[in-house]
DRENMARGU-889817 format. One record per residue (C-alpha): x, y, z; residue in one letter; residue number from 1. Coordinates in Angstrom, 1 decimal. Example, Ala and Ser with C-alpha at 12.3 -4.5 7.8 and 13.67 -1.06 7.14 Angstrom:
# DRENMARGU-889817
SITE, 12.3, -4.5, 7.8, A, 1
SITE, 13.7, -1.1, 7.1, S, 2
***
This chain:
# DRENMARGU-889817
SITE, 32.3, 2.9, -16.7, M, 1
SITE, 31.6, 5.4, -14.0, N, 2
SITE, 28.2, 6.8, -13.4, P, 3
SITE, 27.6, 10.4, -14.4, E, 4
SITE, 29.1, 13.1, -12.2, R, 5
SITE, 31.5, 10.6, -10.6, E, 6
SITE, 35.1, 10.4, -11.7, V, 7
SITE, 37.6, 7.8, -10.5, T, 8
SITE, 41.3, 8.6, -10.5, R, 9
SITE, 43.6, 5.6, -9.9, A, 10
SITE, 47.0, 6.4, -8.5, V, 11
SITE, 50.0, 4.7, -6.9, E, 12
SITE, 50.0, 4.7, -3.1, M, 13
SITE, 53.1, 6.9, -3.3, S, 14
SITE, 51.1, 9.5, -5.3, E, 15
SITE, 48.0, 9.5, -3.1, F, 16
SITE, 48.8, 12.5, -0.9, R, 17
SITE, 50.2, 14.5, -3.9, T, 18
SITE, 47.1, 13.9, -5.9, T, 19
SITE, 44.9, 15.0, -3.0, L, 20
SITE, 47.0, 18.1, -2.6, G, 21
SITE, 46.6, 19.0, -6.3, E, 22
SITE, 42.8, 18.6, -6.0, R, 23
SITE, 42.7, 20.6, -2.8, R, 24
SITE, 44.6, 23.5, -4.5, E, 25
SITE, 42.1, 23.3, -7.3, A, 26
SITE, 39.3, 24.0, -4.8, G, 27
SITE, 38.2, 20.4, -4.1, A, 28
SITE, 36.2, 19.8, -0.9, R, 29
SITE, 37.0, 16.6, 1.2, F, 30
SITE, 34.0, 14.3, 1.9, I, 31
SITE, 35.3, 11.0, 3.2, T, 32
SITE, 38.1, 8.4, 3.3, L, 33
SITE, 37.6, 4.7, 3.4, F, 34
SITE, 38.9, 1.3, 2.3, R, 35
SITE, 36.9, 0.1, -0.7, A, 36
SITE, 36.8, -3.7, -1.1, A, 37
SITE, 35.2, -3.7, -4.6, S, 38
SITE, 36.0, -4.1, -7.4, P, 39
SITE, 39.5, -4.2, -5.9, E, 40
SITE, 40.8, -3.3, -2.4, P, 41
SITE, 41.8, 0.3, -2.5, A, 42
SITE, 42.3, 3.3, -0.2, L, 43
SITE, 39.6, 5.7, -1.4, T, 44
SITE, 39.2, 9.4, -0.8, A, 45
SITE, 36.0, 11.1, -2.0, V, 46
SITE, 36.2, 14.8, -3.0, L, 47
SITE, 33.7, 17.3, -4.5, A, 48
SITE, 35.0, 19.5, -7.2, L, 49
SITE, 32.9, 21.7, -9.6, R, 50
SITE, 29.8, 19.6, -9.4, G, 51
SITE, 31.5, 16.2, -9.7, D, 52
SITE, 32.5, 13.6, -7.1, L, 53
SITE, 36.1, 12.6, -7.5, I, 54
SITE, 37.2, 9.2, -6.1, L, 55
SITE, 41.0, 9.1, -5.7, V, 56
SITE, 41.9, 5.4, -5.3, Q, 57
SITE, 45.2, 3.7, -4.5, A, 58
SITE, 45.2, -0.1, -4.8, L, 59
SITE, 46.1, -2.1, -1.8, A, 60
SITE, 49.1, -4.3, -1.5, G, 61
SITE, 49.4, -8.0, -1.0, A, 62
SITE, 46.6, -9.4, 1.2, G, 63
SITE, 44.7, -6.2, 0.9, G, 64
SITE, 47.1, -4.3, 3.2, R, 65
SITE, 47.2, -0.5, 3.0, I, 66
SITE, 50.1, 1.5, 4.3, A, 67
SITE, 50.3, 5.2, 3.7, Y, 68
SITE, 51.5, 8.5, 5.1, E, 69
SITE, 49.2, 10.4, 7.6, E, 70
SITE, 46.9, 12.9, 5.9, L, 71
SITE, 44.9, 14.5, 8.8, G, 72
SITE, 47.9, 16.5, 10.0, D, 73
SITE, 48.0, 18.2, 6.6, W, 74
SITE, 44.3, 18.5, 5.8, W, 75
SITE, 42.3, 19.0, 9.0, P, 76
SITE, 39.0, 17.9, 7.2, A, 77
SITE, 40.5, 14.4, 6.9, M, 78
SITE, 41.6, 13.9, 10.5, A, 79
SITE, 38.5, 12.3, 11.9, W, 80
SITE, 37.7, 10.1, 8.9, A, 81
SITE, 41.3, 8.9, 8.9, E, 82
SITE, 41.5, 8.1, 12.5, R, 83
SITE, 38.2, 6.1, 12.3, E, 84
SITE, 39.5, 4.2, 9.3, L, 85
SITE, 42.8, 3.3, 11.0, I, 86
SITE, 41.3, 2.2, 14.2, E, 87
SITE, 38.4, 0.1, 12.7, R, 88
SITE, 40.3, -1.6, 9.9, D, 89
SITE, 43.4, -3.6, 10.9, A, 90
SITE, 44.5, -3.9, 7.2, R, 91
SITE, 45.0, -0.1, 7.1, V, 92
SITE, 48.4, 1.0, 8.6, V, 93
SITE, 49.4, 4.6, 9.1, C, 94
SITE, 52.0, 5.7, 11.6, E, 95
SITE, 50.4, 7.8, 14.4, Q, 96
SITE, 51.7, 9.6, 17.4, P, 97
SITE, 52.4, 7.0, 20.1, A, 98
SITE, 50.5, 8.8, 22.9, N, 99
SITE, 47.4, 9.5, 20.9, R, 100
SITE, 44.3, 8.3, 22.7, R, 101
SITE, 41.8, 5.9, 20.9, P, 102
SITE, 39.3, 8.0, 18.9, F, 103
SITE, 36.6, 5.4, 18.2, T, 104
SITE, 36.8, 3.8, 21.7, R, 105
SITE, 36.4, 6.9, 24.0, P, 106
SITE, 36.8, 6.5, 27.8, D, 107
SITE, 34.3, 8.8, 29.5, P, 108
SITE, 36.3, 8.7, 32.7, D, 109
SITE, 39.6, 9.8, 31.1, L, 110
SITE, 40.2, 13.5, 31.7, I, 111
SITE, 42.9, 15.1, 29.5, E, 112
SITE, 43.4, 18.7, 30.6, P, 113
SITE, 45.8, 20.8, 28.5, S, 114
SITE, 45.4, 24.1, 30.4, L, 115
SITE, 46.9, 25.0, 33.7, S, 116
SITE, 46.5, 28.0, 36.0, G, 117
SITE, 44.6, 29.4, 39.0, L, 118
SITE, 41.0, 28.0, 39.2, D, 119
SITE, 41.2, 26.2, 35.8, V, 120
SITE, 39.2, 23.0, 35.8, F, 121
SITE, 37.7, 20.4, 33.4, T, 122
SITE, 34.0, 19.6, 33.1, I, 123
SITE, 33.3, 16.2, 31.5, P, 124
SITE, 29.8, 17.0, 30.0, F, 125
SITE, 28.2, 13.7, 28.9, G, 126
SITE, 28.1, 11.1, 27.4, P, 127
SITE, 24.8, 10.7, 29.4, V, 128
SITE, 22.8, 13.9, 29.6, R, 129
SITE, 19.4, 14.7, 30.9, S, 130
SITE, 16.8, 14.7, 28.1, G, 131
SITE, 19.3, 13.5, 25.5, I, 132
SITE, 19.0, 10.0, 24.1, F, 133
SITE, 22.2, 10.0, 22.1, E, 134
SITE, 25.7, 9.8, 23.6, A, 135
SITE, 28.5, 12.3, 23.1, I, 136
SITE, 30.9, 13.9, 25.5, Q, 137
SITE, 32.3, 17.4, 25.6, F, 138
SITE, 35.3, 18.0, 27.9, Q, 139
SITE, 35.1, 21.7, 28.7, I, 140
SITE, 38.2, 23.4, 30.2, E, 141
SITE, 37.3, 26.6, 31.9, T, 142
SITE, 38.2, 29.0, 34.7, G, 143
SITE, 34.5, 29.5, 35.5, G, 144
SITE, 33.2, 31.6, 32.6, E, 145
SITE, 35.5, 31.7, 29.5, D, 146
SITE, 35.9, 28.4, 27.5, V, 147
SITE, 39.4, 28.5, 26.1, P, 148
SITE, 39.4, 24.9, 25.1, R, 149
SITE, 36.8, 22.1, 24.4, L, 150
SITE, 37.1, 18.5, 23.2, Q, 151
SITE, 34.3, 16.7, 21.4, T, 152
SITE, 34.2, 13.0, 21.8, R, 153
SITE, 31.7, 10.9, 19.7, P, 154
SITE, 31.6, 7.2, 19.0, F, 155
SITE, 30.0, 6.0, 22.3, F, 156
SITE, 27.2, 3.9, 20.7, K, 157
SITE, 28.6, 2.6, 17.5, H, 158
SITE, 26.1, 0.2, 15.9, R, 159
SITE, 28.0, -1.3, 13.0, G, 160
SITE, 25.2, -0.6, 10.5, I, 161
SITE, 27.6, -0.5, 7.5, E, 162
SITE, 28.8, -4.0, 8.4, R, 163
SITE, 25.3, -5.2, 9.1, R, 164
SITE, 24.2, -4.3, 5.5, M, 165
SITE, 26.6, -6.7, 3.9, R, 166
SITE, 24.8, -9.6, 2.2, G, 167
SITE, 21.4, -7.9, 2.3, L, 168
SITE, 19.3, -7.1, -0.7, T, 169
SITE, 19.0, -3.3, -1.5, P, 170
SITE, 15.4, -3.5, -0.5, Q, 171
SITE, 16.3, -4.7, 3.0, A, 172
SITE, 19.4, -2.5, 3.2, G, 173
SITE, 17.3, 0.7, 2.9, V, 174
SITE, 15.5, -0.1, 6.1, A, 175
SITE, 18.8, 0.1, 7.9, L, 176
SITE, 19.9, 3.2, 6.0, A, 177
SITE, 16.9, 5.2, 7.1, E, 178
SITE, 17.7, 4.3, 10.7, R, 179
SITE, 21.2, 5.7, 10.8, V, 180
SITE, 19.8, 9.0, 12.0, A, 181
SITE, 16.1, 9.0, 12.8, G, 182
SITE, 15.7, 12.7, 12.3, I, 183
SITE, 17.0, 12.4, 8.7, A, 184
SITE, 15.4, 9.1, 7.7, S, 185
SITE, 14.2, 10.3, 4.3, C, 186
SITE, 17.6, 11.8, 3.4, A, 187
SITE, 19.4, 8.6, 4.3, Y, 188
SITE, 16.9, 6.4, 2.4, A, 189
SITE, 17.1, 8.8, -0.6, S, 190
SITE, 20.9, 8.9, -0.7, A, 191
SITE, 21.2, 5.1, -0.3, F, 192
SITE, 18.5, 4.5, -3.0, S, 193
SITE, 20.3, 7.0, -5.3, H, 194
SITE, 23.6, 5.1, -4.9, A, 195
SITE, 21.9, 1.7, -5.6, V, 196
SITE, 20.2, 3.1, -8.7, E, 197
SITE, 23.4, 4.7, -10.0, R, 198
SITE, 25.3, 1.5, -9.4, A, 199
SITE, 22.8, -0.5, -11.4, L, 200
SITE, 22.3, 2.1, -14.1, G, 201
SITE, 18.6, 2.7, -13.6, I, 202
SITE, 16.6, 5.8, -12.7, E, 203
SITE, 13.6, 6.1, -10.4, A, 204
SITE, 10.4, 7.4, -12.2, P, 205
SITE, 9.8, 11.1, -12.2, A, 206
SITE, 6.7, 10.8, -10.1, Q, 207
SITE, 8.8, 9.0, -7.4, A, 208
SITE, 11.5, 11.6, -7.5, Q, 209
SITE, 8.9, 14.4, -6.9, R, 210
SITE, 7.6, 12.5, -3.9, W, 211
SITE, 11.1, 12.0, -2.6, R, 212
SITE, 11.7, 15.8, -2.8, A, 213
SITE, 8.4, 16.4, -0.9, V, 214
SITE, 9.3, 14.0, 1.9, L, 215
SITE, 12.9, 15.3, 2.2, C, 216
SITE, 11.7, 19.0, 2.3, E, 217
SITE, 9.2, 18.2, 5.0, L, 218
SITE, 12.0, 16.4, 6.9, E, 219
SITE, 14.2, 19.5, 6.6, R, 220
SITE, 11.4, 21.7, 7.9, M, 221
SITE, 10.9, 19.4, 10.9, A, 222
SITE, 14.6, 19.5, 11.8, C, 223
SITE, 15.0, 23.3, 11.4, H, 224
SITE, 11.8, 24.0, 13.5, L, 225
SITE, 13.2, 21.7, 16.2, D, 226
SITE, 16.5, 23.6, 16.3, V, 227
SITE, 14.7, 26.9, 16.6, I, 228
SITE, 12.4, 25.6, 19.3, A, 229
SITE, 15.4, 24.4, 21.3, K, 230
SITE, 17.0, 27.8, 21.1, E, 231
SITE, 13.8, 29.4, 22.3, A, 232
SITE, 13.7, 26.9, 25.2, E, 233
SITE, 17.3, 27.6, 26.2, T, 234
SITE, 16.6, 31.3, 26.7, T, 235
SITE, 13.2, 30.5, 28.5, A, 236
SITE, 11.2, 31.9, 25.6, L, 237
SITE, 8.6, 29.3, 26.3, Y, 238
SITE, 5.8, 30.7, 24.2, V, 239
SITE, 8.2, 30.8, 21.2, G, 240
SITE, 9.3, 27.2, 22.0, Q, 241
SITE, 5.6, 26.1, 22.1, A, 242
SITE, 4.9, 27.8, 18.8, R, 243
SITE, 7.8, 26.3, 16.9, F, 244
SITE, 7.1, 22.8, 18.4, Q, 245
SITE, 3.5, 23.2, 17.2, L, 246
SITE, 4.7, 24.0, 13.7, L, 247
SITE, 7.0, 21.0, 13.8, K, 248
SITE, 4.1, 18.8, 14.9, E, 249
SITE, 2.0, 20.0, 11.9, T, 250
SITE, 4.8, 18.9, 9.6, V, 251
SITE, 5.2, 15.6, 11.4, Q, 252
SITE, 1.4, 14.9, 11.0, R, 253
SITE, 1.7, 15.8, 7.3, M, 254
SITE, 4.4, 13.2, 7.0, R, 255
SITE, 2.3, 10.6, 8.9, A, 256
SITE, -0.6, 11.3, 6.6, A, 257
SITE, 1.5, 10.7, 3.5, L, 258
SITE, 3.5, 7.7, 4.6, T, 259
SITE, 2.0, 6.2, 7.8, G, 260
SITE, 5.2, 7.2, 9.7, S, 261
SITE, 5.9, 10.5, 11.4, R, 262
SITE, 9.5, 10.1, 10.3, F, 263
SITE, 8.6, 9.2, 6.7, G, 264
SITE, 10.0, 5.7, 7.0, R, 265
SITE, 9.2, 2.8, 4.8, G, 266
SITE, 8.4, 4.7, 1.6, T, 267
SITE, 11.6, 5.6, -0.2, I, 268
SITE, 13.3, 2.5, -1.7, V, 269
SITE, 15.8, 1.7, -4.4, P, 270
SITE, 13.9, 2.0, -7.7, G, 271
SITE, 11.4, 4.6, -6.5, G, 272
SITE, 8.8, 4.3, -3.8, L, 273
SITE, 7.3, 1.3, -2.0, R, 274
SITE, 3.9, 2.7, -2.6, Q, 275
SITE, 2.4, 6.0, -3.8, S, 276
SITE, 1.5, 8.3, -0.9, P, 277
SITE, -2.3, 8.8, -0.9, A, 278
SITE, -3.5, 12.3, 0.1, T, 279
SITE, -5.8, 15.1, -0.9, D, 280
SITE, -3.4, 17.4, -2.8, M, 281
SITE, -5.7, 20.4, -2.5, D, 282
SITE, -5.9, 19.9, 1.3, A, 283
SITE, -2.1, 19.5, 1.4, A, 284
SITE, -1.7, 22.8, -0.5, A, 285
SITE, -4.0, 24.6, 1.9, A, 286
SITE, -2.1, 23.2, 4.9, E, 287
SITE, 1.2, 24.5, 3.4, L, 288
SITE, -0.3, 27.9, 2.9, H, 289
SITE, -1.5, 28.0, 6.6, R, 290
SITE, 1.9, 26.8, 7.8, L, 291
SITE, 3.7, 29.5, 5.9, E, 292
SITE, 1.4, 32.2, 7.3, H, 293
SITE, 2.1, 31.1, 10.9, E, 294
SITE, 5.8, 30.6, 10.3, L, 295
SITE, 6.2, 34.1, 9.0, R, 296
SITE, 4.4, 35.5, 12.0, R, 297
SITE, 6.4, 33.5, 14.5, D, 298
SITE, 9.6, 34.3, 12.8, Q, 299
SITE, 8.9, 38.1, 13.2, R, 300
SITE, 8.2, 37.6, 16.9, L, 301
SITE, 11.3, 35.5, 17.4, F, 302
SITE, 13.6, 38.0, 15.7, L, 303
SITE, 11.9, 40.9, 17.4, G, 304
SITE, 12.6, 39.5, 20.9, T, 305
SITE, 15.9, 41.1, 21.9, S, 306
SITE, 16.4, 38.8, 24.9, S, 307
SITE, 16.5, 35.9, 22.4, M, 308
SITE, 18.6, 37.4, 19.6, T, 309
SITE, 21.1, 39.0, 22.1, D, 310
SITE, 22.1, 35.4, 23.1, R, 311
SITE, 22.7, 34.4, 19.5, L, 312
SITE, 24.4, 37.4, 17.9, I, 313
SITE, 28.2, 37.0, 18.0, G, 314
SITE, 27.9, 33.6, 19.8, T, 315
SITE, 29.8, 30.6, 18.5, G, 316
SITE, 31.4, 32.5, 15.6, R, 317
SITE, 33.2, 30.4, 12.9, L, 318
SITE, 35.2, 32.2, 10.3, E, 319
SITE, 34.7, 31.3, 6.7, R, 320
SITE, 38.4, 30.2, 6.5, S, 321
SITE, 37.8, 27.7, 9.3, R, 322
SITE, 34.7, 26.4, 7.6, I, 323
SITE, 36.6, 25.9, 4.3, E, 324
SITE, 39.6, 24.3, 6.1, E, 325
SITE, 37.3, 21.6, 7.6, Y, 326
SITE, 35.1, 21.3, 4.5, C, 327
SITE, 31.9, 21.8, 6.6, A, 328
SITE, 28.5, 21.4, 5.1, V, 329
SITE, 24.9, 22.3, 5.7, G, 330
SITE, 23.5, 25.3, 7.6, P, 331
SITE, 26.8, 25.4, 9.5, L, 332
SITE, 28.7, 26.2, 6.3, A, 333
SITE, 26.0, 28.4, 4.8, R, 334
SITE, 25.9, 30.5, 8.0, G, 335
SITE, 29.5, 31.4, 7.4, S, 336
SITE, 28.9, 32.4, 3.7, G, 337
SITE, 29.9, 29.1, 2.1, V, 338
SITE, 27.1, 28.2, -0.4, S, 339
SITE, 27.6, 24.4, -0.5, V, 340
SITE, 24.4, 22.5, -1.1, D, 341
SITE, 24.1, 19.1, -2.8, A, 342
SITE, 20.7, 20.1, -4.3, R, 343
SITE, 22.5, 22.9, -6.2, H, 344
SITE, 26.0, 21.5, -6.6, E, 345
SITE, 24.9, 18.1, -8.0, R, 346
SITE, 21.2, 18.3, -8.6, P, 347
SITE, 19.5, 14.9, -8.2, Y, 348
SITE, 16.0, 13.7, -8.7, G, 349
SITE, 13.3, 16.4, -8.9, A, 350
SITE, 15.8, 19.1, -7.9, Y, 351
SITE, 16.8, 19.3, -11.5, H, 352
SITE, 13.5, 21.1, -12.1, H, 353
SITE, 12.7, 22.9, -8.8, L, 354
SITE, 15.2, 25.8, -9.0, G, 355
SITE, 16.8, 25.9, -5.6, L, 356
SITE, 17.7, 29.3, -4.0, R, 357
SITE, 20.6, 28.8, -1.6, I, 358
SITE, 20.3, 30.8, 1.7, V, 359
SITE, 23.5, 32.1, 3.2, T, 360
SITE, 24.6, 34.5, 5.9, Q, 361
SITE, 28.1, 35.9, 6.3, A, 362
SITE, 28.4, 36.5, 10.1, A, 363
SITE, 29.2, 32.9, 11.0, G, 364
SITE, 27.6, 33.1, 14.5, D, 365
SITE, 24.6, 31.2, 16.0, A, 366
SITE, 22.3, 34.0, 14.8, M, 367
SITE, 23.5, 33.5, 11.3, A, 368
SITE, 22.9, 29.8, 11.4, R, 369
SITE, 19.4, 30.3, 12.8, I, 370
SITE, 18.7, 32.9, 10.1, S, 371
SITE, 19.8, 30.4, 7.5, V, 372
SITE, 17.3, 27.9, 8.9, R, 373
SITE, 14.5, 30.5, 8.8, F, 374
SITE, 15.4, 31.2, 5.1, G, 375
SITE, 15.5, 27.5, 4.3, E, 376
SITE, 12.1, 26.9, 5.9, L, 377
SITE, 10.5, 29.4, 3.5, L, 378
SITE, 12.5, 28.0, 0.6, E, 379
SITE, 11.3, 24.4, 1.5, S, 380
SITE, 7.7, 25.7, 1.4, L, 381
SITE, 8.3, 27.2, -2.0, R, 382
SITE, 9.8, 23.9, -3.3, L, 383
SITE, 6.9, 22.0, -1.7, L, 384
SITE, 4.4, 24.1, -3.5, R, 385
SITE, 6.1, 23.5, -6.8, Q, 386
SITE, 6.4, 19.8, -6.2, A, 387
SITE, 2.8, 19.4, -5.1, T, 388
SITE, 1.6, 21.4, -8.2, E, 389
SITE, 3.5, 19.0, -10.4, Q, 390
SITE, 2.1, 16.0, -8.6, L, 391
SITE, -1.4, 17.3, -9.1, Q, 392
SITE, -0.9, 17.7, -12.8, R, 393
SITE, 0.9, 14.5, -13.6, R, 394
SITE, 0.5, 10.8, -12.9, E, 395
SITE, 2.7, 7.8, -13.5, G, 396
SITE, 4.5, 4.8, -12.1, A, 397
SITE, 6.4, 5.3, -8.8, V, 398
SITE, 8.8, 2.4, -9.1, S, 399
SITE, 10.9, 0.4, -11.5, V, 400
SITE, 12.2, -3.2, -10.8, P, 401
SITE, 15.9, -3.6, -9.9, L, 402
SITE, 17.9, -5.8, -12.3, P, 403
SITE, 18.3, -9.3, -10.9, K, 404
SITE, 21.8, -10.2, -9.8, R, 405
SITE, 23.0, -6.8, -10.7, G, 406
SITE, 26.5, -5.6, -9.8, S, 407
SITE, 28.3, -2.2, -9.7, G, 408
SITE, 29.6, 0.5, -7.4, T, 409
SITE, 28.5, 4.2, -7.1, A, 410
SITE, 28.0, 7.1, -4.8, C, 411
SITE, 24.6, 8.5, -4.0, G, 412
SITE, 23.9, 11.7, -2.3, W, 413
SITE, 21.2, 13.9, -0.7, A, 414
SITE, 21.2, 17.2, 1.1, E, 415
SITE, 20.1, 16.2, 4.6, A, 416
SITE, 18.9, 18.8, 7.1, P, 417
SITE, 22.4, 18.7, 8.6, Q, 418
SITE, 24.2, 19.0, 5.3, G, 419
SITE, 25.5, 17.0, 2.3, E, 420
SITE, 25.2, 13.2, 2.9, L, 421
SITE, 27.1, 10.8, 0.6, V, 422
SITE, 26.7, 7.0, 0.6, I, 423
SITE, 29.0, 4.7, -1.4, W, 424
SITE, 27.5, 1.3, -2.3, V, 425
SITE, 29.1, -1.8, -3.9, A, 426
SITE, 26.7, -4.5, -5.2, L, 427
SITE, 27.6, -8.0, -6.2, R, 428
SITE, 25.1, -10.4, -7.8, D, 429
SITE, 22.1, -8.4, -6.5, G, 430
SITE, 23.3, -8.2, -2.9, L, 431
SITE, 25.1, -5.5, -0.9, I, 432
SITE, 28.9, -6.2, -0.8, D, 433
SITE, 29.9, -3.0, 1.0, Q, 434
SITE, 28.5, 0.4, 2.1, V, 435
SITE, 30.3, 3.5, 3.4, H, 436
SITE, 28.3, 6.4, 4.9, I, 437
SITE, 29.8, 9.9, 5.0, A, 438
SITE, 27.5, 11.5, 7.6, S, 439
SITE, 27.2, 15.3, 7.6, P, 440
SITE, 27.0, 15.4, 11.4, S, 441
SITE, 30.3, 13.5, 11.8, L, 442
SITE, 32.0, 15.9, 9.5, R, 443
SITE, 30.6, 19.0, 11.2, N, 444
SITE, 31.2, 17.9, 14.8, W, 445
SITE, 34.9, 18.3, 14.2, A, 446
SITE, 34.3, 22.1, 14.1, L, 447
SITE, 32.5, 22.3, 17.5, F, 448
SITE, 35.8, 22.6, 19.3, D, 449
SITE, 36.6, 25.7, 17.4, H, 450
SITE, 33.3, 27.5, 18.1, A, 451
SITE, 34.2, 29.0, 21.5, F, 452
SITE, 36.9, 31.7, 20.8, P, 453
SITE, 35.2, 34.4, 22.8, K, 454
SITE, 32.2, 32.7, 24.5, D, 455
SITE, 31.3, 31.8, 28.0, V, 456
SITE, 30.1, 28.6, 29.6, L, 457
SITE, 26.4, 29.6, 29.5, T, 458
SITE, 26.6, 30.0, 25.7, D, 459
SITE, 27.3, 26.3, 25.3, F, 460
SITE, 23.7, 25.2, 24.7, A, 461
SITE, 23.0, 28.0, 22.2, F, 462
SITE, 26.1, 27.0, 20.2, I, 463
SITE, 25.3, 23.3, 20.3, E, 464
SITE, 21.7, 23.8, 19.2, H, 465
SITE, 22.7, 26.2, 16.4, S, 466
SITE, 24.9, 23.4, 14.9, F, 467
SITE, 21.8, 21.2, 14.7, G, 468
SITE, 23.8, 18.0, 14.6, L, 469
SITE, 23.2, 14.4, 15.8, T, 470
SITE, 25.8, 12.0, 17.3, P, 471
SITE, 24.0, 9.2, 15.3, A, 472
SITE, 26.1, 10.0, 12.2, G, 473
SITE, 29.2, 8.9, 14.1, A, 474
SITE, 27.4, 6.0, 15.8, D, 475
SITE, 26.4, 4.4, 12.5, R, 476
***
C-alpha cells in the first residue's frame, strides 16, 4: 500500500516513455530518475502532478538489467538525471551518442569550443575558484563581452553519500543526509526523516513538526540573506553587504541558541526531534520583531540604490516556457512566474496549518529572483511568528520511537531554500537498503547555460548569485 500522496504506476519497459509522455501532457513536472532496488529492481521516474508524487516504474529484466530508449533528448528536464544514472549504474543501458563526453567524470582540462570566428575564445572558469570551497566549472565562450554560449560542469567532488547510507540505521543515516548540502542541513534532515516516517507508517508529533518548520524557515532566511549580500558585494555596495551579512549572522545565532549548531544540525531525526530546543520564546519573538524591522529598512535601501538594481534588471532572463521545459524549482522558478513550492503543493508537517503565501515575480531576471527572496524573507518571518505562538501555547512530546525491524519504501520532501527537495528511501528490517536524493540545485544548474541570451561577461557573478545554488547537490 502506497503512502498518502504517492502513487505508483507499474508499466512494461516498452510503455515507459509513452506513460511519461501522457503524464507530461497532463501537466506533470519531472523530479528525478533512478534505479530502485526495492521491493524489486525497476527503472523509476518520479513526477509531481496535482499535489501527488507519481512513481512510474518499469521492472528490470534478468539479472536486474535495464535497457530502454533515451529520454533526455525528448524531455530536457530528464537529461542530467538520465546521464548520471547511465554512467553510475552499469546495469542500466541506454544507447547514447558515441562522441558524448563523460558527464559525471568531468575533465577540467578538456576544452570543447563550439563557436568560431574572429576573437572568439573559451574561458574555463573553475573548478577551483578563489573564495569558493565547492567545485564546479563553467566553460564560457565569448568574443570579449557577449556570452553566446556557456557550459556548466558539475560532479567534481562526488562523495557517494547515497551508497554510504546503505546498511545504516535511519538515526545514523540522517547525520549523512544533513551533510549533503551544509547550507540546507535542516531541509535535508527534514526530507529524509519525512521519507523514513512515511515508509514506516508513523508520524512525528505535532510539537516536533512545529520546531522543524521553525528551523527550516530560519535556514531559508539565512540562505536568502547570503544571496542578497553576495549581490551587494559584487556591485561593491559594501555597506549593503555588511548589513545583510549582519542579518544573516543574527539568524545563525538564533539557530545556534536553539540547537547548539549554527547550521541547525543534530536536532531533526526520524520520528521527530533528538531533543526539544530550549529557548525563551518571548525573547525569540522580540528578536524576530527586531529582525523584521531592520530587514524592511535594508530592503528599501537596497532597492532604492540604482547602481545595484541596474545590474540586476534584465540580467540573466529566463522565460517561463524554459523554466517549465526544465521543470525548475525554488526561487529560480518563482522568479519566472511558476508558483511551485512543496510547502503549498504537498503540505507537510506544520505547513498544513501555517497558511503559506507563495511569492512570485514574472520578469524572470536576476532582479525578479532577488525580489522573490525579499518576499520570502518576510513570509518566513510571518510563518515563524505563527509557529512560535503555537509553541508558546502548546506542549507535548517531540519524538516517537521507530518500529523495530521495520520495512517499507516512500518519498519524503521539503522545500529547501534552493527549491523542492525529494528523497526516496527503502528500509529493510530496520536498516537503510537504498536512498536516492533529488537535489534542487542539481535540477536547476541545468538552466544556467540558458541564462545568458543578452548578457555580457561582467554579468556572470550577478546571474550566478541570483540562482542561489550549491554544487553539493550534484556532489552528493
